[in-house]
N, C-alpha and C positions, 0 to 999 in steps of 0.2 A: 464516294463514288459519281463520276460525271460521265457522259457518252450514254448512246441510246440502249443502251441494256440496262443502266443505273437501276431504274425501277423494278423489273425485273428480278436483277439478281438482289435487291435488298429485300423483294416479298420472298422469294427464295429463303434467304435466311435468316429471315424471320421466322417462316415456319420450321427452320431447323431448331431455331431459339427457344419456342414455346414447345416443342419434341424436349430440350434439355432440360427444361423447367417442372415438366410434368410432376405429380406427386409419385410417383412408382419409380422406383431408382434403375438406372441402365448399366448393367454390366459391364458394358463397354463402351462411355461416351467419346472414347476418342476419334473414332473416324469422322462423327457429325464435329466435332472440333474442328478438325482439318478444313472439312467441308465450309464450316461457317467462315475461318478465316481464309480460308481462298476465294470463299464467293462476296464476301464483303465484311474485311477487316475492322471497320468502323461504322456500325451499322445503328442508325437511328431506331429508339424504341420509345412506346409510350404504353403506360400502364393507366386504368381510369382512376383520377384523385392523386397522379403522381405527378411532380414535375417534369419535364423533357427531358429524355435520359439518352444513352447509348451506351452501345458495346463496342470493346474493342478487345481484339484476339489477337493481335501482333506483339511478340516481345518487346520491340521498341517503344510501343506506342502505351503498353502497359507499365512497362519501368520508366518512363516517362510521367505517366499515373502516379507513381506511387513516390516518385521523389521530386518533384516540381512543388513548391509551396504554395501556388496557387489551389493546387488540390489537397482538400481534406476530408476527416471523416462527415459523416452525415451529421448533418445539426439538429436541434431541436425538430425542427418545422420537417425535417427530411425524415427522421424516426415518427412523427405523428402522421405522417402520409404512410409510410411503411408499416407502421405498428399500431394503431389506432388504439388507444386504451393501456400504451404501455407504463403508463403513470399508475395505473391503479393496481401494479403487482409489484408488489416489496421488490421482489428479484429483480426485474427491468429496471425498476426505479433507481437502484444502486450500482447497476452494471454500466448502465447509459452515461452514469456521471465519471466513470474511470475514466484513464487515460488513453484505453485506446479510441474514445469519441471524440479526443479535443484535438487540437491543431496548435502550433505555434508557441508562444513563452507558455500557456497554460500547458501544452504537454510535455515540453522539455522540464519544466519544473516538477511533474508528477514522475516522470521515467527517470530523472535523476537521483529519485528515493531508493527506487528497486535496482538500479543498473549494478550498484558497486557489488553485489550479490550473486552477479551473474555475471561478470570477469572470466575470459578463458581460464586463467590462473585459480581463479575462486574456484568453479567449476572443475577443474583438471583432478585438485583433490579430493574431490565424489568420485574417482573410478575406480577404487578399491572399493568402496561399499556398492557399488551397483553391480561389481564385477559378482558379488557376495550374493545378491540378491537375485542375479541371473541364475548361478549356481544352485541357490532353492528352489527356484521354480522349476528351474529344468529337472531338477531330481524327483518333485513333486510331480510333474508329468509322465515320470515314467514308472510312476506309482499306477496308472492306469492302464500297463500292461500293451497289450498292441492297438488299443484303441476302440472303435472312433474315437476322438476326444476332440472336443471344442477350444482352438487354439485362443478365439477370443476370450472366452470364461476362465481359463486358466493358465493362460499365460502373458496374452498382449493387456487385458485390462489389469491384473494384478501386479504386473511389472511396472507398469505407469503408476500407479496408485502408490505404490510402497517406494518407488522412486523417488517421487514427489514427497511423500510424506516423510521419508527417512530426512531429504533435504528441508523442510522446514520442521523440523521434530515434531511432528504428528505421530500418534501411535499408528501401529501395524492396520490392526481390526477397524479404525475410523478413518485411516486413509483409504482402507477397501469400500466404506461405506461411502462416503465422500466420492470417491473416483467413480462408483458407481451412480450418484445423483449428477454427477457433471456430463455423464456420458449424456443422460437422459436429457439435461437440460442445455445440452451442446447446442441443440437445434434454435436456440437463441439468434444465432448469426445463419440460419437459413433465412435467405429474402424470401423464399419461395412455399413457407411451408404452410400445412395445412392446420382450419382449426382444432382438430382433434392433437398435433403437435405442438401447438403453444397451452393446450391447456395443459400436457405433459411437462412443459417447459414450465411454465407459471408453480404447477405442484414440485417439482424435485428443485426447480432453482430457490423458490423459498425456503424449504429445508436445509439446500445447501448451506446458503448464505447464512440462516440462524446456525447452523451448525459451526462452522466459521468462525460467525459472533463470540460466540463461546469460547472458542480456541485462542480468541487474540484474548479478550477478557479476562479468560480464568475462569474454572468452573466457579468460583466465590465471589468472582467481581473484581479479583486483584490481575492486575496485567501480566501476562505471562513473558518470559525472555525468551522467544523465539522468532524466526524471520517474519510471520505473519502480523505478529503484533510491532516488530521494531516498522514493518514496512507501513502500517497503518498511525502509527508515531509519528512518522515523519511526512506526513502529511499537513505539516502546521495550518492552521487557519481555514481547513477544510472541518464540515459538519461530521456527521455520525454516518450517513449515509455514503459519501464520498469515499471515507475513510474504507466502509465497507465493500465499496464497490472495487476500491482497489484489491484489496483481498482475495475478493471472489474471482478477480480478474486473473489473477496469479493463480492460484489454482486451477480455474477450469482452463485456461490457455497452457498451461505447463503438464496439464494432464489429457488433454483431448488430441493432440495431434501427434504427440508419441504412441498412444495406444493405436491410433490409428495407423502408423507408421508401421507398427510390428506385426499387424494383419495384411496390411497390403503389400509390405515387403517380402513376408513368407511366399504369400502366395504368387508373388513375381517370380522369386527363388527357385520355388517348385517349377512354375509353369516353363523356367529357363534352368534344364539343369546343368547344363553346361556350363553356366554362369556358377550357379551353387555349388558346385564341383572346385572353382576358381577360388571363390569365396573361403571354401573347406580348405583348399591345399596351400594357400597362399595369405597367411594373417596379415601383411602390409596391404593386402588390398581393400581390407575392410574400410577404412575411411571412403576411398571410391566408392565402394559397392551402396553405403548406405547415403552420399550424394547424389548418385545414380538413381535407387529408388525414388528418390525426395524428388529429381528432376519429371522421371517417367510417372511417377504416381504420386501427384501431391495430394497429401491430407486436406488443403483447402485449396478448391479448386476456383473459387471466385471472389474477388473483393470490391468493396463498393468505394467509391469516393462521392464528394460534390465538388463544384466548382465555386470556389470562394470567391471569383470576381469575373470578369467576362473571361474567358480563356481564351487558346488556341491546341486543338489538340488533333495531330493525323491531318494536319492540313485542315482542318476544318473550326469555322470559329463557334465556339460554345456561350452560350451568355450564362451568367453568372447566377448560382444555385442549382442548375443542371447535374443531375445524375450521372456518372460513368462508372460501369461495370466491368472490372477489367476480369477479363478470362484469361487467369494464370497457368490452368493446366493446360491450355492451347498455346499460350508465350513459352512455355517450355519445352515444346516439342516445333518450335517457329525454326522452319530450315534456313531461314536468314540468319538464324543465331547459331545452329548446332547442325553438325554433320550429321545426315542420316540419322534425324531424330525419333523415328518409330522404331528404332534397335534399341532394346535392352542391355547394355554393354558395361558390366563391372571395372572395366580395364581403360574405359576412357576417361583421359584427360581432364581434369576438372575443368567443368563450363558455368558458365553465368547459367544459374535459374534464379528465379523470383519463388520460391515455394516457401520459404521466412519472410516474404516481404522485401521491399527495399526503403533507402531512404530514412527521413526519422521515426518513421513506425516500424523498423525491421526486428523481428522477432528478440526478445531479450534472451529468450531459452534456446536458441537455435544452436549453441555448442551444445548444451547439456541434452538434445536430442540427438544429435549426431552421434556423441560417445555412448550415448544408450544403445543404438544401434550398433554401433562398433561393438561393444561388449556382447550384445545378445545373440546379435544373426549368426556368427562362427560358432558358438557353444552350441547354439540349437540343432546347427545343421551337423556339427561335428559329434553330439551324443546320438544324434538318430538316422543313421546317415541313409537308411530307407524312406524316409519321411515322404509321407505321399496324402495328397488328400482324399477321404473318403466319401466327399458327396459334393452336388453343388454351394458352392458359398452364396449367403445370405448380403444384401449393399445395405448400408444406412441408406432410410430415406428422409428427406426426397432425394439429398445427395449432389443436388447443384450446386449448393457453394460447400459443404464439409463430405470427404468421401472415405469412407471407411467400410467395413465389414461390422458385420451383427453378429455373422456366425460362420467359422471353417471349420468344418470335420476335415479330421488328421486320422493317419493311421500311423504309430509309432514304430514303424520296425527299425530294428537297430542293426 
């Protein structure tokens, strides 16, 4: 930004940004995102001990950040600045060696190991299984009577756990345990988590990694024939930590966003009853509804990239090694990209969003998450036409990177 008001605009934008990264989650951060994007769409930021950084909040800027090979995941040096001591924890030590933290040929090689299992054709064959899981859990939900009942505890988390567990040939009880651990460990991706959250991540993450290692190796140390074991075995030449990192990433990423989508999507539909009626009455709207939920309330709000060399973004020259924070949640509501972006409209023609990322790191599980929503939301709304909130929700903390609900009490009027 240039001109006589550039400094004051940046100062105001920085104040907004600091409000967004506080430890307490915001029930509705989106007005702040809008003000930030309108005030300083490309904002220089600096934290003690970290390289120079920037925050980009436009759709064009975030899309370029994710697609341009000149930008990649944070390097080991960046991780040292962001997470001092990460090498001392078994969970982060293996996770940070997974493909999500690689760029270029190394990333492509690792991605090719898992991608054949997540093609549209492959995942389409799983729709029937997802329908059975959804029916079972909705039936169990009905056993709570009128309620109130916590949607996250009794539907969102078990649906994500069992869906992934069945896909990966993990027993239902163990899948539920792994899902709970993955939810606790998910804050590993929070850029501004507290010391206590880091402690919880380390404890839950270590147990998650240990349990997944047993599944891969088999209870007697004999390699199992399941998807996790095949992915681990496909990392030829990798050491044990890297193979385990691939497995931890596969389960953690495959669980977390779908669980958040169920909670956030249900609340959105209850907040917009006319849109919920459309989803209930018109089966063909389910795919659009899921895409709109993910655009409007993306479970991943912020991504981090590093400039792998001298680069340019939003008209600014960026030194090599700079860190760039892409505010996906603001980009998805950029009026330069979406007409009436603040309107939640399940009939909207498909519009580009960055909820699953873009470019080389586009989410492998995107199609699985979409059909999970297509299967579950219409079933839930039809089974409980009087579904309504029974009290205020509790959001994940801090929520600056990963948005979701911890608690959503509902009355199950049918």
